[in-house]
C-alpha positions as CSV (number, residue, x, y, z in Angstrom):
1,M,-0.1,0.1,0.0
2,S,1.1,3.5,-0.8
3,L,0.8,6.0,1.4
4,N,1.5,8.6,-1.3
5,L,3.6,11.2,1.4
6,P,4.9,14.5,-0.1
7,S,8.5,14.0,-0.9
8,K,11.1,16.3,1.0
9,P,11.9,19.4,-1.6
10,T,15.1,18.9,-3.5
11,V,17.6,21.6,-2.2
12,K,19.6,23.5,-5.0
13,L,22.4,24.8,-2.7
14,P,23.0,28.0,-4.9
15,E,19.6,29.2,-4.5
16,V,19.7,28.4,-1.1
17,L,22.2,30.6,-0.2
18,A,20.9,33.3,-2.5
19,K,17.9,33.4,-0.9
20,L,18.5,33.0,3.0
21,P,18.5,36.1,4.7
22,K,22.0,36.2,6.0
23,A,24.4,38.1,8.6
24,E,28.3,39.3,8.2
25,L,29.5,39.8,11.5
26,H,33.2,39.9,10.7
27,L,34.0,42.5,7.7
28,H,36.6,45.0,7.6
29,L,35.4,48.2,5.7
30,E,39.0,49.1,4.9
31,G,39.4,45.6,3.6
32,S,36.5,45.7,1.5
33,I,38.1,48.5,-1.3
34,E,38.1,47.1,-4.5
35,P,41.7,47.9,-6.4
36,A,39.3,50.1,-9.0
37,T,37.9,52.4,-5.8
38,V,41.6,52.5,-4.8
39,V,42.5,54.3,-8.1
40,E,39.2,56.6,-7.4
41,L,40.5,57.5,-3.6
42,A,43.9,58.3,-4.8
43,A,42.9,60.4,-7.5
44,R,40.7,62.4,-5.0
45,H,43.9,63.3,-3.2
46,G,46.1,63.9,-6.2
47,V,48.0,60.4,-6.1
48,R,48.2,58.8,-9.4
49,V,47.6,54.7,-9.0
50,G,47.3,52.7,-12.1
51,V,44.3,49.8,-11.9
52,E,47.7,47.2,-12.3
53,A,49.4,48.7,-9.8
54,A,46.5,48.7,-7.7
55,E,45.6,44.7,-8.4
56,A,49.2,44.0,-7.6
57,R,49.1,45.0,-4.0
58,Y,46.3,42.7,-3.6
59,S,48.9,39.7,-3.9
60,Y,50.8,38.5,-0.7
61,A,51.8,35.3,1.0
62,D,51.5,35.8,4.4
63,F,49.9,37.6,6.9
64,P,52.6,40.7,7.4
65,G,52.3,40.8,3.8
66,F,48.6,40.9,4.3
67,L,49.0,43.6,6.8
68,D,51.4,45.8,4.8
69,A,48.8,45.7,1.7
70,F,46.1,46.7,4.2
71,K,47.6,49.5,5.4
72,W,48.8,50.8,1.8
73,V,45.2,50.4,0.8
74,S,43.7,52.0,3.9
75,S,46.2,55.2,3.5
76,F,43.7,56.4,0.6
77,V,41.0,56.4,3.0
78,R,41.3,59.9,4.5
79,T,38.2,62.0,4.3
80,P,34.2,61.2,5.8
81,G,33.5,61.6,1.9
82,D,35.9,58.8,1.6
83,Y,34.4,56.5,4.0
84,V,30.8,57.0,2.8
85,L,32.3,55.8,-0.9
86,I,33.4,52.6,0.5
87,A,30.7,51.8,2.3
88,E,28.5,52.7,-0.6
89,H,30.1,50.2,-2.6
90,L,30.3,47.1,0.1
91,A,26.5,48.0,0.7
92,D,25.7,47.2,-2.9
93,R,27.4,43.9,-2.8
94,L,25.8,43.0,0.7
95,I,22.0,43.8,-0.6
96,E,23.2,41.5,-3.7
97,Q,24.2,38.7,-1.3
98,R,21.3,39.1,0.6
99,V,22.8,40.0,3.5
100,V,20.3,42.0,5.9
101,Y,22.3,42.6,8.7
102,A,26.3,43.4,9.0
103,E,28.6,44.2,11.7
104,I,31.2,46.6,10.2
105,T,34.7,46.8,11.3
106,L,36.2,50.2,11.3
107,S,39.7,51.0,12.2
108,V,39.5,53.9,14.6
109,G,42.6,53.2,15.6
110,V,44.3,54.1,12.2
111,M,42.2,56.8,12.5
112,L,43.5,58.6,15.1
113,L,47.0,57.5,13.9
114,R,46.3,59.4,10.8
115,E,45.1,62.5,12.8
116,Q,41.4,62.2,11.2
117,N,38.4,63.1,13.4
118,P,36.2,59.9,14.1
119,D,33.6,61.7,15.3
120,D,33.1,63.5,11.7
121,N,33.7,59.6,10.0
122,L,31.4,58.5,12.1
123,A,28.5,61.2,11.3
124,A,29.2,60.5,7.7
125,L,28.7,57.1,8.5
126,D,26.0,56.8,10.4
127,A,23.7,58.9,8.0
128,F,24.5,56.5,5.4
129,A,23.5,53.6,7.5
130,R,20.1,55.1,8.1
131,R,19.8,55.2,4.1
132,A,20.8,51.8,3.7
133,F,18.4,50.5,6.3
134,R,15.6,51.6,3.7
135,H,17.1,49.2,1.1
136,G,16.7,46.5,3.7
137,L,20.3,46.3,5.4
138,I,21.0,47.0,8.8
139,I,24.4,48.3,9.9
140,R,26.2,48.1,12.8
141,W,29.9,49.4,13.6
142,V,32.5,47.7,15.6
143,I,35.4,50.2,16.7
144,D,38.5,48.4,16.2
145,A,41.9,49.2,18.3
146,V,45.3,48.1,16.7
147,R,47.1,45.7,19.0
148,Q,50.8,46.5,18.3
149,F,50.0,50.4,19.0
150,G,49.7,49.5,22.8
151,A,47.0,49.5,25.4
152,G,46.9,53.4,25.8
153,A,46.3,53.8,22.1
154,A,43.4,51.3,22.7
155,M,41.7,52.7,25.9
156,E,41.4,56.1,23.7
157,V,39.5,54.0,20.8
158,A,37.4,52.3,23.8
159,R,36.9,55.9,24.5
160,W,35.9,56.6,21.1
161,A,33.4,53.7,20.8
162,A,31.6,54.6,23.8
163,R,30.7,58.2,22.6
164,C,29.6,56.7,19.4
165,R,27.0,54.6,20.9
166,K,24.1,56.6,19.6
167,Q,25.8,56.2,16.1
168,G,25.1,52.9,15.5
169,V,28.2,51.7,17.3
170,A,27.6,48.2,18.7
171,A,30.9,46.7,20.0
172,F,34.6,47.3,20.6
173,G,37.2,44.7,18.9
174,M,40.7,44.4,19.0
175,G,42.5,43.5,15.5
176,G,46.0,43.7,14.1
177,D,49.0,41.6,15.2
178,E,48.0,39.8,17.7
179,L,51.7,38.2,18.4
180,A,52.7,41.9,19.6
181,L,51.3,42.1,23.1
182,P,49.6,39.8,25.7
183,A,46.2,39.8,26.5
184,E,46.7,41.1,30.1
185,E,48.3,44.4,28.5
186,F,44.5,45.2,27.6
187,R,42.3,44.1,30.2
188,S,41.4,47.4,31.9
189,V,40.6,48.5,28.0
190,Y,37.9,45.6,27.8
191,D,36.8,46.2,31.7
192,F,36.1,49.9,30.4
193,A,34.1,48.9,27.3
194,R,32.1,46.6,29.2
195,S,31.2,49.0,31.5
196,E,30.4,51.7,28.9
197,G,27.6,48.8,27.6
198,L,29.6,48.0,24.6
199,H,30.0,44.3,23.4
200,C,33.6,43.4,23.4
201,L,35.3,40.9,20.8
202,V,38.9,40.3,19.8
203,H,40.6,38.8,16.9
204,A,42.4,35.8,18.4
205,G,44.1,32.4,17.3
206,E,44.2,33.5,13.5
207,V,48.0,33.2,13.5
208,G,48.3,33.0,17.3
209,G,48.2,29.5,19.1
210,P,45.1,28.4,21.3
211,K,46.5,30.1,24.1
212,A,45.4,33.2,22.5
213,V,41.7,32.1,22.2
214,R,41.6,31.3,25.8
215,D,43.0,34.6,27.0
216,A,40.6,36.1,24.6
217,V,37.5,34.7,26.8
218,E,39.1,34.3,29.9
219,V,41.4,37.8,30.2
220,L,39.7,40.2,28.1
221,G,35.8,38.7,28.1
222,A,35.4,38.7,24.3
223,E,31.9,37.6,23.5
224,R,32.6,36.5,20.3
225,V,36.3,35.5,18.9
226,G,37.3,36.6,15.4
227,H,39.0,33.9,13.7
228,G,39.9,31.6,16.7
229,I,41.0,28.7,14.3
230,A,44.0,27.5,16.8
231,A,41.3,26.6,18.9
232,S,40.9,23.2,17.0
233,T,44.5,22.2,18.2
234,D,43.3,22.0,22.1
235,P,39.9,19.6,22.4
236,A,39.7,21.4,26.3
237,L,39.3,24.9,24.7
238,M,36.8,23.6,22.2
239,A,34.7,22.2,25.1
240,L,34.7,25.4,26.8
241,L,34.0,27.4,24.0
242,A,31.1,24.9,23.2
243,E,30.3,25.2,26.9
244,R,30.3,28.9,27.1
245,Q,28.4,28.9,23.6
246,I,31.1,31.4,22.6
247,P,31.2,31.9,18.7
248,L,33.9,31.9,16.5
249,E,34.1,34.2,13.2
250,I,35.4,32.1,10.7
251,C,37.0,33.3,7.3
252,P,38.2,30.2,5.6
253,T,39.5,31.9,2.5
254,S,40.9,35.0,4.9
255,N,42.6,32.1,6.4
256,L,44.2,30.3,3.3
257,R,45.5,33.1,2.0
258,T,47.2,35.2,4.7
259,G,48.4,31.6,5.5
260,A,47.0,31.4,8.8
261,L,45.9,28.2,7.7
262,A,49.0,27.0,6.4
263,R,50.7,27.9,10.1
264,L,48.2,26.6,12.1
265,L,49.0,23.0,10.3
266,A,52.9,23.6,10.0
267,K,53.0,23.1,6.5
268,P,54.4,25.4,3.8
269,S,50.9,25.6,2.2
270,A,47.9,24.0,2.6
271,E,44.5,23.4,0.8
272,I,41.0,24.8,1.9
273,E,39.7,21.1,2.5
274,E,42.0,21.0,5.6
275,H,40.4,24.2,7.6
276,P,39.2,22.8,11.0
277,V,35.8,24.6,11.1
278,R,34.3,21.0,10.7
279,L,36.1,19.8,13.6
280,L,35.0,23.0,15.2
281,H,31.2,22.2,14.3
282,E,31.6,19.2,15.1
283,R,32.7,19.7,19.1
284,G,29.8,22.0,19.7
285,V,31.7,25.4,19.0
286,P,29.2,28.0,17.9
287,V,31.2,28.6,14.2
288,T,29.7,31.7,11.9
289,I,30.7,32.3,8.5
290,S,32.5,36.0,7.1
291,S,34.3,37.1,4.5
292,D,36.3,39.2,7.0
293,D,38.6,41.8,3.8
294,P,36.5,40.4,0.8
295,A,38.1,42.6,-1.7
296,M,41.3,42.0,-0.8
297,F,40.9,38.4,-0.6
298,R,38.7,38.0,-3.9
299,T,35.9,36.7,-2.2
300,S,32.4,37.4,-0.9
301,L,29.8,36.2,2.1
302,L,28.1,33.6,-0.9
303,A,31.4,32.5,-2.2
304,E,32.5,31.9,1.5
305,Y,29.6,29.7,2.1
306,A,29.8,28.0,-1.1
307,L,33.1,26.3,0.4
308,L,31.1,24.6,3.1
309,P,30.2,21.5,1.3
310,R,33.8,20.9,0.1
311,L,34.6,21.4,4.0
312,G,32.0,18.4,5.0
313,F,28.8,20.6,5.8
314,T,25.3,19.5,4.2
315,P,22.2,21.8,3.2
316,A,20.8,21.4,6.6
317,E,24.1,22.0,8.6
318,I,25.1,25.2,6.6
319,A,21.6,26.9,7.2
320,R,22.5,26.1,10.7
321,V,25.4,28.0,10.3
322,A,23.6,30.9,8.6
323,R,21.0,31.0,11.2
324,R,23.9,31.1,14.2
325,S,25.3,34.2,12.5
326,I,22.0,35.9,13.3
327,E,22.1,34.5,16.8
328,A,25.7,35.8,17.4
329,A,24.8,39.7,15.8
330,F,25.1,42.2,18.8
331,A,21.6,43.3,17.4
332,E,18.8,44.6,19.6
333,D,16.4,41.8,20.8
334,A,13.5,43.2,18.7
335,T,15.6,43.3,15.6
336,K,17.3,39.9,16.0
337,E,14.0,38.2,16.6
338,A,12.6,39.6,13.4
339,L,15.6,38.8,11.6
340,L,15.3,35.0,12.8
341,H,11.8,34.7,11.9
342,S,12.3,36.2,8.7
343,F,15.3,33.3,7.9
344,D,13.3,30.6,9.4
345,D,10.6,31.6,6.5
346,V,12.6,31.1,4.0
347,A,14.6,28.3,5.2
348,G,11.2,26.2,6.1
349,A,10.4,27.2,2.6
350,F,13.3,25.0,1.6
351,G,12.7,22.3,4.0
352,L,15.8,23.1,6.2
353,V,14.0,23.7,9.4
């Protein structure tokens, strides 16, 4: 006897990825600048840069090389109008990918080093974010200090983050060279940021070892960890992250192109299939997927999600990772609830919830 049960819909992953509402949590504004935009920005400031010369700067073999390229590219971002220009270009690409919520990192530490006024830049970007909202994209800002600049400079950035909270600032973070200074030196900075009602995160375990991830959580009180792939080498640390539900912002292509993955594996080079995101997921660590510096790594959020089947993820698991990115966002409760409801509607239509 046939019961004629309805069959489960066939899942076409590219279609699912294109239509799922997504959150992007680890995304540097300055790292989204395309070579052609570098040319445009340089021309604004009287510097002639050819497209080929700009594109050549986007090739590097290791993390120091990436930092040098990032420094050069961002050197042409000098005025509030420059920041808005690159934000406009980035927002267009995010909307095309069905990104509905983005936490975009701003290197205020670099702004201050270059004697820019973060107030002016944030005011212009906040006005832009309000316009982007009308097109279906919610933007929040992560104010980023540069680790190698030291604790004093980081505290100055944290104070700027606190005073700019009403301009869409959600969190204080710290990037740069994680090997430069120990986490302990920044404890008071993170204590201050929390006291001001800011969420806290930090880049750790990208090129540093598992201790860097543990210190991010236990010394600095990070609510999320940028990258964190070194945790995959420490079962006890993975258990801690799983128990406390500390999300890792995983950026596979970034880890490959900066040499962070090869460094983790202690190999001269690595393949994307060797990335530990699957292991972290299996151990219960909340993993999210992001593009980091999409222009500089020639990637996008959709491209990062498209890698996951090669890393052993099923469509249902990919949908779970995408939902977790919304769950891990530093959005207001009402905003997060609405985003999750929209996500579940779409994922449900594909039979993935």
